[in-house]
Every structure is written in C-alpha cells, then in structure tokens.
C-alpha positions in Angstrom: 18.0 19.4 -14.1 16.4 15.9 -15.7 13.4 15.9 -18.1 10.9 13.3 -16.3 7.6 11.3 -17.0 6.2 10.6 -14.0 3.6 7.2 -13.8 1.2 6.7 -10.8 -1.9 6.8 -9.4 -2.9 6.5 -5.3 -1.5 8.7 -2.7 1.9 6.8 -2.0 2.9 8.6 -5.6 2.3 12.1 -4.5 5.3 13.0 -2.0 7.3 11.5 -4.6 6.2 13.4 -7.7 6.1 16.9 -5.5 9.8 16.3 -5.0 10.7 15.4 -8.6 8.5 18.5 -9.6 10.8 20.8 -7.2 13.9 19.3 -9.0 13.3 18.8 -12.1 11.0 19.4 -15.4 8.3 17.1 -15.4 7.0 17.1 -19.1 3.8 15.0 -17.8 1.7 12.6 -15.7 0.4 9.1 -16.9 -1.7 7.8 -14.6 -4.7 5.1 -14.3 -8.7 6.4 -15.7 -10.8 7.9 -13.5 -12.5 5.3 -11.2 -16.9 4.9 -11.7 -18.0 4.4 -8.0 -21.1 5.3 -6.2 -24.4 3.6 -6.9 -25.2 2.9 -10.4 -21.3 3.7 -11.0 -22.2 7.1 -12.4 -19.9 9.1 -10.7 -16.6 9.4 -11.6 -13.6 9.8 -9.2 -10.1 11.2 -10.6 -7.0 9.1 -9.0 -4.9 11.3 -7.0 -2.1 11.5 -9.1 -4.2 13.0 -11.6 -5.5 15.4 -9.2 -2.0 16.7 -8.2 -1.1 16.9 -12.4 -4.1 19.2 -13.0 -3.4 21.2 -9.6 0.1 22.0 -10.9 -0.6 22.7 -14.2 1.6 19.1 -15.6 0.0 17.3 -18.7 -2.1 14.2 -17.8 -2.6 11.0 -19.8 -5.0 8.0 -18.9 -4.3 5.7 -21.3 -7.0 2.7 -20.9 -4.1 0.2 -21.9 -0.4 1.4 -21.7 0.8 -0.9 -24.3 -1.8 0.4 -27.0 -1.0 4.1 -26.4 1.3 3.9 -29.6 0.8 7.8 -30.4 1.1 8.9 -26.8 4.3 7.2 -26.6 5.4 9.2 -30.1 4.1 12.3 -28.3 6.4 11.8 -25.4 9.7 10.7 -27.5 9.6 14.0 -29.3 9.8 15.9 -26.1 13.2 14.0 -25.4 12.8 12.5 -21.8 15.6 11.9 -19.8 14.2 9.0 -17.6 10.5 8.1 -16.7 9.8 7.3 -12.6 7.2 5.0 -11.6 5.2 4.8 -8.1 2.3 2.3 -8.1 1.1 3.2 -11.6 -1.0 -0.1 -11.4 -0.1 -1.1 -15.2 2.7 -3.4 -16.1 5.4 -1.7 -18.2 6.5 -3.2 -21.6 8.8 -2.4 -24.5 8.8 0.2 -26.3 8.1 2.4 -23.1 11.0 0.7 -21.0 13.6 2.3 -23.6 11.7 5.6 -24.1 14.1 7.4 -22.3 17.9 7.1 -22.2 18.0 5.9 -18.5 14.6 3.9 -18.7 12.3 3.6 -15.9 13.2 3.8 -12.6 10.6 2.3 -10.1 9.9 2.7 -6.6 9.0 -0.1 -4.4 7.9 -0.3 -1.0 10.2 -3.1 0.2 14.0 -4.0 0.7 13.7 -5.9 -2.6 14.1 -8.9 -3.4 11.8 -9.3 -0.3 8.2 -8.8 -0.9 8.1 -8.6 -4.8 4.4 -7.6 -5.7 1.4 -5.8 -5.5 1.3 -5.5 -1.4 4.2 -5.2 0.1 3.4 -2.6 2.6 0.8 -4.7 4.0 2.5 -8.1 3.9 5.1 -6.6 5.7 2.9 -6.0 8.6 1.3 -9.4 8.6 4.4 -10.9 8.6 6.0 -9.6 11.6 8.9 -7.9 9.8 10.8 -5.2 11.8 11.8 -3.3 9.2 10.8 -2.5 5.6 12.0 0.2 3.1 11.9 1.5 -0.4 13.8 0.4 -3.0 14.6 2.3 -7.0 15.2 0.0 -9.3 15.7 0.2 -12.7 12.2 -1.3 -14.4 12.7 -4.4 -16.3 9.9 -7.1 -17.7 9.8 -8.8 -14.7 7.5 -8.4 -11.3 9.8 -5.9 -9.3 12.9 -7.8 -10.7 15.0 -5.0 -11.7 18.5 -4.5 -11.1 18.5 -2.5 -7.6 19.6 1.2 -7.6 19.7 2.1 -4.2 17.5 1.2 -1.1 16.8 2.7 2.3 15.4 0.8 5.1 12.4 2.2 7.8 11.6 0.5 11.1 7.6 -0.6 11.6 6.3 1.0 14.5 4.3 -1.4 16.8 0.6 0.5 15.9 1.5 0.9 12.1 -1.1 0.3 9.9 -0.7 -0.1 6.2 -2.6 3.2 5.9 0.2 5.2 8.4 3.4 3.0 7.0 2.4 3.8 3.4 2.6 7.6 4.4 5.8 7.3 6.0 7.8 5.0 3.2 6.5 7.7 0.3 8.1 10.3 2.2 10.9 8.0 2.6 10.9 7.3 -1.3 10.8 11.0 -2.3 14.0 11.7 -0.1 15.8 8.7 -1.6 14.8 9.5 -5.4 16.5 13.3 -4.7 19.4 11.8 -3.4 19.8 9.1 -5.7 18.6 10.1 -9.0 21.4 12.7 -10.0 24.0 10.3 -9.6 22.7 7.8 -11.5 21.6 10.1 -14.2 25.3 10.6 -14.3 26.1 7.2 -14.3 27.8 7.3 -11.0 25.3 4.6 -9.7 25.6 1.0 -11.3 22.6 -1.0 -10.5 22.8 -4.2 -9.2 21.0 -7.3 -9.8 18.7 -8.9 -7.2 19.7 -12.2 -5.3 17.1 -14.6 -6.6 17.4 -16.9 -3.3 16.4 -14.3 -1.3 12.8 -13.9 -3.1 9.5 -13.5 -1.3 6.2 -12.6 -2.4 3.5 -10.0 -1.5 0.4 -10.9 -3.4 -2.6 -9.0 -3.8 -5.1 -8.7 -0.7 -8.2 -10.2 -0.9 -11.6 -9.8 1.2 -11.5 -13.4 2.2 -7.8 -12.8 4.1 -10.0 -10.3 6.5 -11.6 -12.8 8.3 -10.7 -13.3 11.6 -9.7 -17.0 12.9 -9.9 -16.3 16.8 -7.9 -19.5 17.6 -4.7 -17.7 16.3 -3.1 -15.6 18.7 -3.5 -12.4 19.6 -0.5 -10.7 18.4 -1.3 -12.3 14.9 -4.7 -11.4 14.8 -3.6 -7.6 15.9 -1.4 -7.5 12.7 -4.1 -8.7 10.4 -6.3 -6.0 11.3 -3.3 -3.5 10.8 -2.0 -4.8 7.7 -5.7 -4.7 6.4 -6.5 -1.5 7.3 -8.1 0.4 5.1 -8.6 -2.3 2.7 -9.8 -4.9 2.6 -10.5 -4.8 6.4 -10.1 -7.4 9.2 -13.6 -8.8 10.2 -15.8 -11.1 12.0 -19.5 -11.9 12.2 -21.8 -11.6 15.1 -25.7 -13.1 14.8 -25.0 -13.6 11.0 -23.7 -9.7 10.6 -20.2 -8.8 9.2 -18.2 -6.2 11.8 -15.1 -4.7 10.4 -12.5 -4.3 12.8 -10.8 -1.1 12.4 -8.9 -0.8 15.3 -7.3 -2.8 18.1 -4.4 -3.7 20.2 -3.5 -7.3 21.7 -2.9 -8.6 25.5 -0.7 -11.5 26.5 -3.0 -12.5 29.4 -4.8 -15.4 28.0 -8.8 -15.0 28.8 -10.2 -18.0 30.6 -12.6 -18.3 27.5 -13.0 -20.3 24.5 -11.5 -18.0 21.8 -13.9 -15.6 19.7 -15.6 -14.8 23.4 -16.2 -11.6 24.7 -15.8 -10.1 27.8 -15.6 -6.5 29.1 -13.0 -5.3 31.4 -11.9 -1.6 32.3 -14.1 -0.3 30.0 -12.8 -2.3 27.2 -14.3 -4.8 24.9 -12.0 -8.4 25.1 -12.0 -11.3 22.6 -10.5 -14.4 23.9 -7.8 -15.7 21.3 -5.5 -18.8 21.0 -3.1 -17.5 22.8 -3.7 -14.0 24.7 -6.6 -11.4 24.5 -7.7 -9.1 21.5 -8.8 -5.8 22.7 -11.2 -4.3 20.2 -11.0 -0.3 19.8 -13.4 0.8 16.7 -15.8 -1.4 15.0 -18.1 -1.0 12.0 -21.2 -3.4 11.8 -22.5 -3.9 7.8 -24.4 -0.9 7.0 -23.3 1.2 10.1 -21.1 3.9 11.0 -18.0 3.1 12.6 -18.2 3.5 16.6 -16.2 2.7 19.5 -15.8 -1.3 20.3 -17.4 -0.3 23.8 -20.2 1.7 22.4 -21.0 -1.4 20.1 -20.7 -4.1 22.8 -23.1 -1.7 24.7 -25.7 -1.8 22.4 -25.7 -5.8 21.4 -28.0 -7.6 23.8 -26.4 -11.0 24.7 -23.1 -10.1 23.0 -20.9 -10.3 26.3 -20.2 -14.2 27.1 -21.3 -15.4 23.3 -18.4 -15.6 20.7 -17.8 -14.0 17.5 -17.3 -15.5 14.2 
C-alpha cells in the first residue's frame, strides 16, 4: 500500500481518486481554489475534487500558485509520500514538486500520447473524427504532456459520444489502468518509455469562437463540432441576430435542395441544409432562454422555416 498525494480538480479526477483511496493511503488532495460564480461573483463553488476530499475526510489543499506553496511542499515532504498522482489539476508542476516523491508524479492524460498533447484532448479526439482515443499514464516532466509513458489503454469513440460522455468513460478507464499498473511501477517492474516526437499532435484549449457553425461545411463535421463542444463552450449559430446554442444533433447524408443554413421541417424534425448532407437538430437553447426541443423552437419562431441560420 503506497502513500500517495493526489492532484486534480474536475469530475474527471473523481473515479481515479476513488480507486486510489480504496487501494492506497491518500496523504492529501491538492486542487484549485474555489471558483467565484453568479451575479457579482459573490458565490464560491468548491471544485469536485475538494468536495470528494471533504466527504472522505482527506486533507485538502488549494494553493493559488503551487510553485509558491513552499510551506505546503515541506509539510507534505515530511509525510514521506511514495508518488504523486495527477489528473486534470489545472496547474503545471515544476521542481521541486516533480521530485517530491521517490517515484515522481504519475500524470493521467486522456489521449494515446504523443497524440493530442494539451488541455482539451477529449474534445479534439471527437473534432478530428478519430475512431479511438484512450488513457496514457506518464511520469510527468517539465514539458506539456511530454513525459515518458508508463502505460496506455485504448477506447473506441462512439458515434454519439459528446465530450461529456467520453470524459466519463475515460475517467473510469483511467482508474482501471492506474489500479492495474501502479503496483508494478512502484516495484520497478515497469520502465517508462519516451514518446516519439515525430508523432506529436496537439489539443489546445477550446474557445467560444470555435463554437460558431459554418453551415457550408459537411453535416458530419458539424455533428462532430456539436458533440465535441458539448457541454462547453457549445456549438452555436444565430437567427435574427440572436445566438442559439445547439445542444444535440445528428446528421443525414441526404443533401437538402437548399442553400446551406436553410431550415426545413421533415417528419416532425428540424433540419438544416449544410454543404454536404443535412443536420437534424434535437435540442437548442436561444440566448436567455431554457433548453428546448428543436421542433418546439422552430414552431415558436415565425418565419424560421425556409429562412437561413447563421
């Protein structure tokens, strides 16, 4: 049973933390500070990792800047950790944190490295139309997802996966892989292997602008855009100057005889013509309104059918 410090912030980290806590001794959880939300940003929301730690009775630490948290570093060093496990923490680890424990820091990354290094590997896997992605465990170094790989496991991407659903499946895969591999790594039975820099692809952070739909593109690409950007930042278009988020859609290879962006109703569904094929909208959210079915939205917008979005 190893002595482990956990670093992570979002829901993705929770299945991993739960498995580690069931099999090892958790000395503490390091996570991001509470986030100010709401009107005037007066309400503080705890990150999921903090909520989990408090529920488990585990010490939780929230340094604003980890590299400046020297007192915390020395306090944790005195507890003789064997290894750190990092899963979507949100701050880059530097020395002396990387060598705080004898086995360094095992980083969990949601791609098959060296593919999709960066902050948004799950969304980019869907955006790029990949058939599979996976989990990589690496010994974290000073680079961005550049450390030598300890182990990997692949996962097929389903045709209806969103970033939300794929994130959940990958988190559980990561928990399984870490449980399987960590004992051998800590017993020196696994030698981490360097990544092949010739095969590197990148997955930079998403932006709101990436959500704007270009109806000239093929329907299958727009479908991937909708799924990859759900739940954040969301795919969107405009009608009469109002932003409309597309929460759920699917595509048809049947090309509508209309200019891309044109709305039609067919068999009780709202269709939008694209460059190739048609996009079938399922649920939408006009700015300032609730999420609603696309057909309800279409029925409530006089003149929408036959007009263009965008």
